[in-house]
N, C-alpha and C positions, 0 to 999 in steps of 0.2 A: 503494500502498498505504501509506503513510504518511497519505492522510488519510484511509482506510479507522477503524485506530486510532484517527485523535483522533475521527473519530465513534462509537468507540465506549466510546470515555472522557467525550465528552463526558451531560452530563447532561441529566435528563428533567423538564420539573417535574409534580408530582403534585397530580389533583384533589383536589376540599379532601374528598367522600363516600370516599374511597378512604384517603386518611388518619382518619380516624373510625370507617372500617370497622375499618380497622387498631388503634385504643383499643379499638375495643370485642372486635375479638380479646381483647387482649391480655387485658384485664376477663376475659371467659369459662376462658381458658388457669388464670391465676391460680386461681379456684374453682373451677376442676377438679382443677388440683395439689394445693389445699387441700382437695376434699371425699376425695380417693385419700390422703391424708395422714392423715388424721382417723378416715377407718374402719380401718384398720390400728390401733388404740386402742380401736377397739367391744369389747375382753373385758377392755378393766381397769376398775377404778374411777372414775366418771364423773369430769371434773373434772379427769381428770392435767395435760392440757394447758393446761384456764387459767391456772394460774400464768406459766408460762412459753410463754403465747403468739402474746407481743409477737418475743420473740425467734424465735420456731420458724417466724414464715412470715418474719421478713429473712433470716433464714439461707435459707430456700428459695427467697425473691424473689434470694439469693445468687447459690444457683447458679444459677436460670433468666439471673441479666445475664453472669454467666461463660460459659455459654453461647450466649450470644445478644449483647447490645451488644459484649460485649469479644470475642467472635472474628468475628463477621462483621457486627458494624458493622447491626446490624437486627435488629429484638426480633421475636420469634416470628407476631405479625401480620401485620408487614411482609414477610413471610422471606416465606408467603403470598401473599401480593398483590406478589408481586416490585418489593417496596420497601424501598431503606433508606437510611440516614444517610447526609450531606457535611457536609464541613465546611463550614462559610461561612464563616467566617472565613476563610478563602485569597481572595488576589485575583483567583485564575483559573476560570474559570468548569468546566474541567472538571474530574471528580470530583476530590475528595480523600479520604481517607477521614480519621475519627477520630482524632485525639490522643490516647494514653494517659488526662493531663491531664483531657481532655474527657469522656472513659470514666469514668474514677472522682469528675469529679466528678456527673456525673447518676448515680454508682451510689452519690451520699454523699446527692443529693437527693431523688432515687427514696424507694431502700430506707430508706437513711437519716430522714428526711423523714417517713414514713408508721412508721417502729417511734418517732421519738418524741413523736408525733401521741398515737400509743395510751397507750406506756407516762405516759405526760405524767402522765394522762386517769385510770389506773391511782396514781399517786403521789399526785394533789391532789382527788382526789374525794371520800376521807374529811378531809381534815385540815380541820380547825377552829383553826391558830394563822392570826394576825395577817398574819405573814410568807410561807409558803402562799399562805395567800391572796390578798395583791398576787401575789404568781407568777404561779399561774391565772391571774388577773384579764390581765397582762403576756400570756402564752400566748393567751390566749383573744382580748389585739385583735390577736398577730400571727395567728392560724391564720386571723380573718377578714378581717386587710388580706389574706393570701396569696389566700383563697376570689376577694375583689372583686379582686385581681388580675388572679387568673384569670379570671373573670369578662372583663377588660377584653379582656385577649391574644385571648379565643372571639372576641370580639364585630371585636377589628381580622385575627382569624384568617377567619370567612367573610368580611370584605371582599378583600382582597387575598391570602388561601388558604398561604398561609407560617405555619409556626410551631405546631400546633395547642395544642400545649403551650407553660403558662409554662418551665416548665424546658425548653425544646428552644427558647425564644428566650431567655435568657438566657447560653444553651454555647453561643449560634451553631452552629445544628445543626440542619439542612432535611432534608423527605423527598422524597427524587430515585427514579424508575425504576433497578433495574438493570438493564434492558434496552429497549432501544424499543421502542412499544407497539402493538401493531397494532390495525386498523379497530376499534372494538368492533361485536359482532350484537349488534341487541336483538330480542328473543322476545319476543312476548308471548304466548305460549301458557301460562305459571302465570296470568300475571294473566287471561286468558279462562276458566280451570278457576275462580280464586277468584270469579271476576263470578257466574257460572254458579252455583256451589255459593252463595253467601249472597242468590242472589235466589231457588233455589229454596230454600233454610233459612229465609229472610222468608217464603214461598210457605205453610212447613209449620205457621212459628208464627200465620199465618193461620188457616189454615182448618179444622187440630186441634181449638180450639176449638169450632167449629160445629158439626164433628161429637159424635155424641149416643155414646162408646162404647161405654157399660155399654148399649144398646139392640143395638148391633151385635153387641158380643157374644152379648146372651139372643137374637137372630137366629141367631147360625151355631150357638150350641148346638140350639138348636131344629127347624134345618135337619139338622143329623148326628145327632141321637135320631129324627129321620122316616127320615134315612136307612140309620139298622142299625137299626128297626123296631122300634123302643119306644115306639110308640105302638102299641101295638096293641088289642086285647080288653081283658086287664089293664088298661087306662089308668081306670083308674074310682076315684074318691076312696075310697070301702075299699082299694082295691090300696094307692095310695099316701099314704095318712094316717102311716105309717113313718116319712118322709122328706120333708124337706123341698124344694119346689122349686126351687131355688137356693139354698145352703146343702149339701144330701145329707144333714143329722145330722136326730136324732128331732125335728121340730119343736114348739118351744118356745113354747109358745103361741098355737099351730097357729089358721090361717082361712085362708080363701077368700076371694076376688075373683069367683067368680058363672063358675067353669067347673069339672072338677073333680078339681081339685087345690091339693095342701096345704102352707100357708109358713108360716115364723117369725114370727109377728109384726114381730119388726124385722128380719126383713129386709121382709119388702114393704115396709113402714112407708116406712122407708129409706130403699129403690127409688122406692118412689112417689113418697115426697117429692125425690125427686131427677132427676124425670121423670117428668112426670103423662101422658105417653102413655105409660104402661108396657104390657106385654105379658106373658103367661105365657110364658115360653123352653120351654113342654111345645107345649102346642097356637096362641098364639097368640095368646088370648083379651086381651083389655083390660079393662081394671077397672072394672065395674060397680060392683059395694057390697063394701067392705071386712068380714067378716062372721067372728066367732069360729067354729069350729069344731063343732056338736050332738055334746052328750054322749054320745048315744045312738050315733051313730053314732063315737067316740071307743071304747065302748063293747063295739058289735060290732067294731072292729078289733082290739083287744086277747082277746076269742076267739077 
């Protein structure tokens, strides 16, 4: 029984990808909380939160810290992935929860650091006094140095697999699994679906430019008109000169292509320029010669 309890309290190392996934989940949760909070002020005057935005964000992150790190020794992303923080400063290999000092320093370095960065940027952004400029340059230098240390820490993390962030390394807290992990079952169904879909999409991207959509549309409309019995004895030049065979409106500068149908000049010209093998959508006749409609025919139709 004692051996079983000892095994339950022993730590289990966490994969690098799981630690990175937990960090991404934390960022997504913060963005979701902030978007939900700002949506409550949509009915107010624009810019209400702009003046106090760093303080409001710090208060929200403080609430998240209270119900995650302080109470459960794990962030929300870690809790989803069955991960929690371990006090790596303890000499024993068994699990030891974080001390209060580590939790408070975690709050100061994460929430306080982000608040200080945003607030200092607002304070010194428009200051032109020499003393303020020196302070701003020192703050920028310190921020750049921290970014460089974070990059070095990330490279070390990729090599050793511990301390994904610089805060974890400074405080001596390490990510471990809450419970022993079972063998991961790897499935390729999702990957197969993605490969099939991307292949199909690339095939469509290659095929669609080769298809003359306009001509296909005209062919379909011509077949539908024949099926509906629209091409009958009334399908003569004088019966259709009131309507353009392409746009269906009164023909502007009516022209013919050699068949008994009438087109607007701009309709037939644009379609013929787009497709040199253009055919009449009503009867399927090819363009023989683009000619204006005779004056006598127009007068007969008008009468």
